[in-house]
N, C-alpha and C positions, 0 to 999 in steps of 0.2 A: 596642822589640822588634826582634830581628834575625831574618834567615833564615839557616839554616846550610846549607852546601853538602854537608856530610858528617854522618854520625851514628855515633858510636862506641859500641860495647858494651864495658862494663868488667866482665869476670868478676872476682868477688871472692875473695880469700884471707883468711878470717877466723881470726885467731890467738888462741887461749886456751891458757894453760899450755904454750906452745911447739908446739901442734898446730894444724893447719888443720882447721877444723870446719865443718859445715853452719851456715849463717847463723842459723837459728832456734835451734838448740841453743847456739850461741856467745852470742847475745844473752841468752838466758834464764839461762845459767850466770853471766854477769857481773851479772845482777840477783839472784843469790843463790839461784836455784832448784835443784832436785835434780840431783846429778851423774849420775843415771841417764839424763839427757837427752843425755849426751855422744855425739856422732855424728862420729867422726874421719874425715877424708878422706885424711890422709897428712901428710908434712912440708910446711911452706909452700913450699919450693923445688920439691918434686915436683908439688904442685898447680899452682903457677904455670907450670911447664914444660908441663903437660898443657894448660893454657889457651892457651899460646903455640902449641903443636903443632896446636890446633884452629882457629887462625887469628886469635887476638886481636891487636890492635895496642896495647892498653893492658891493664894489670892493676891492680885496686883492692885494696890491702892494708890490712886493718883490724887494728890492734893493740888488741884489746878489753881486754887486761890494762892497758895504759897508759890507755885511755879511762876505765876504772873505778877507776884508782888502785891496781891490784894488782901493778904491775911494768912492765917494758919488754921488748919483743922486738926491739929495734933490730938486734941481731946476726943474728937470723933474717931480718929484712927485707934486710939487707946480703947474706945468702946468696941470697935470691930474686933480687936485682938482679944478682948475679954469675952466676946460672944462666940468666937469660933475656936475650934480645936486643931486647926491646920496651920500651915506656914503662911506668913504674910510678908510680902515685899512692898516697900513703900518708896514712892518717888514724889518729887515736886518741891522745889525751893530749898533744898538742903545744901547750903552754900558756905557754911562755916562750922567750926567745932561745937559751938553752943547749940545750933539747930540740930546737928547730927546727934549729939548726946540726948537732946530732948526727944528726938524721934526714936532712937534706940531704946530709950527708957519706956516707951510704950510696950516693949516686949516683942517687937517685930524681929523676924529672922534675918532680914536683909534690907538694905537701902540702896537706891540708885542715885549716883551723883551725876549731874549733867553740866549745868552752867558753871559750876565750880571748877571743872576741868580746865576751862579757859581763863576764868577770872580769879581763881585762887589756886593756881596750879601747885604751889609748894605745899599748901595745906592738904590738897587732894592726895599728893604723894605720901604725906605722913599718915593720912587716914587709911590708905591702902596698906601701908606697912603695919599699922597698929591693929586694924580690924580684919584684915585678910578677907576671908570668904563672906563676911558680912557686907562687903562693899561690892557692888556691880557698877560699872560705868555705862551710863546711857549715852550712846552715840546717836544723836538725833540729826539726821543728814538731809541736806537739801542739794539737789543737782543744780549747778550754776554754770555759766560759760567758763568760769575759772576752775571747774571741777567740783568734787564733793566738798561742801562746806558744812560745818556743824552749826546747828540752830540752837539758840539759847533763849532764856527768859520766856518759857512757855511757847517756844518755836517762833517767837516774834522777831528775833535778831539772828542774822547769819554772819558767822565769823569763825575763822580757824579751819585750816585744811585738814580733812579727815585723816589722811595718811601720815601727816606730820604728828598729829596728836596721838594716833594709834601707836606709832613708833615710840613716842615718849612713854605712853602708858605701859607698853610692853617692857621697857627698861625698868619701870617702877614696880613691876610685878603684879599688875592687875590680873585678877583671877576669873573675871566674867564680864561680858559685855551684853548690853541690850541695844539692838540696832534697829532704828526706825527710819524709814523714808517719810519725812514729815508731810510730803504731799499726798501720802496714802493713808496716814493715820486717821482713823475714823471715817474713811471714804469708801471702804469695802471694795477696793479696786485690785485686790490681791497684793501680797507683799512684793517688795523689790527683790526677787530671787537672785538677780545678778549681783546686787549690792551685798546681800548676805553671803553669797559664795565668795566674793572678793575679800570681805572682811575675814571670814573664817579661814581663808587660805593664808592669811598673814599672821595668825595667832594660834597657839596651841590651847588657848583658853576657850571654854564653851561660849556659844553665842545664843542669845534668845532673840527671836524675831519680835519686834516691838509693835507692829501695827499693820493694818491693811488686810488682815485675814478676812475673807468674805465667803468661804465655802468649805465644805468637807474635803474637797479636792486639794485646796491649799494646805490643809493639815497633812494630807497624805504625802504631798510633795515635801513639805518641811521636815516631816518625821523621817524621811529617807535621805536627807542631806547630811553629809559628814560635817561634824562640828556644830550642828544646830541642836541645842539642848531642849528648846521649848519655844512656845509662842504665846503672846498675849492675845486674848480674845476679848474684844470690846464691842464695837457697834453691832456686828453681826449677831452676837449673843443678845445684846440689849433690846434689839427690835424683833427677835424671834426668828431670824433667818437661819441661824445655826444653833442647835441645842448643845449644851455642854455635855450631856450624856453621849450624844453621837460623836462629838469631837474627841472625847476620851476613847471611845471604842475604835474610831478610825486610826488614831495615833498608836494605840496598842497593836493593832493589826499591822500597821506600816512598819513599826519597829521590829516586830517579830519576822515579817517578811524580809526586811533588810538584813537582819541578823542571819537568817537562814541562807540568803543568797551569798553572804560573805563567808559562809561555812563556819 
C-alpha cells in the first residue's frame, strides 16, 4: 500500500450516441433501458471545456457506445483532446491493439482497459509491458454469492474472480487501477470504501475510485485513504449536487490534513 501526496478529481464526460450525458442515464441507456432517460449535457468537447474551466487537471472520458459494442466515438474524443489543455483518461471498448492504438492516437494521456483483462489477457499483459503508465486497469466489480466478480461489456456480464485477476495483473506489472463497485456507479450511494481498502491493501500501485461519489464528505474520506490516488466524479457533478470547485477544495484540504497528521 502506498501513500499519495496528491489526490486528483476526474470529472467524467460520458458519451452515448455522440452526446455527453449524465452518468446515470448514460449507463442505463447502454443497458437497453428507456430512451426517455436521456439527460444530455452538451457536446463532449463543450462539457470537457467546462470541467477544465472549473479547475480540473484531468478529465475522464467514457465511450459507452464502444463499451457496450454499439459503435465508437473516437473522433469525438479527439475533439475533446484538441479542445482542452489538461490530461485526458479514456475508457470504453478498448479490447485489442488496433483499438488501443487508435485511442492513443487521439493524444490522450492514459487509457483504461477492462473487458480485455479477461477476454484478451495475453494481449493485455503485452500492453502493460509496452505502454507502462499509459495503461490503467479498470476493475469493475460486482458482489455475488461467490464473492467479488469482475463485470465486463459495459457492466452487463459478470465473470472472473477479482482477487485471481488482481494477482495476475500484479505479476504483469500493472501500474494503476480504477476500481468501481458497479452497483454504485452513477447511483450516488457513496463509493464502496471497504472494496477500495481491500484492493489497495493488495497492491503497491495507486488506486482511483471509479464511481458512487455522492458528496463532499465522500471526497474527504477518499483523499485520506492510503493508496487512493483520486476519484472519478460523474452523476453528482452532472446534476449539480457537487460542484467541481468544491470537490477540488475539499480534497486539497484533506490531503494537507492527512500529510500533517502523518508528520
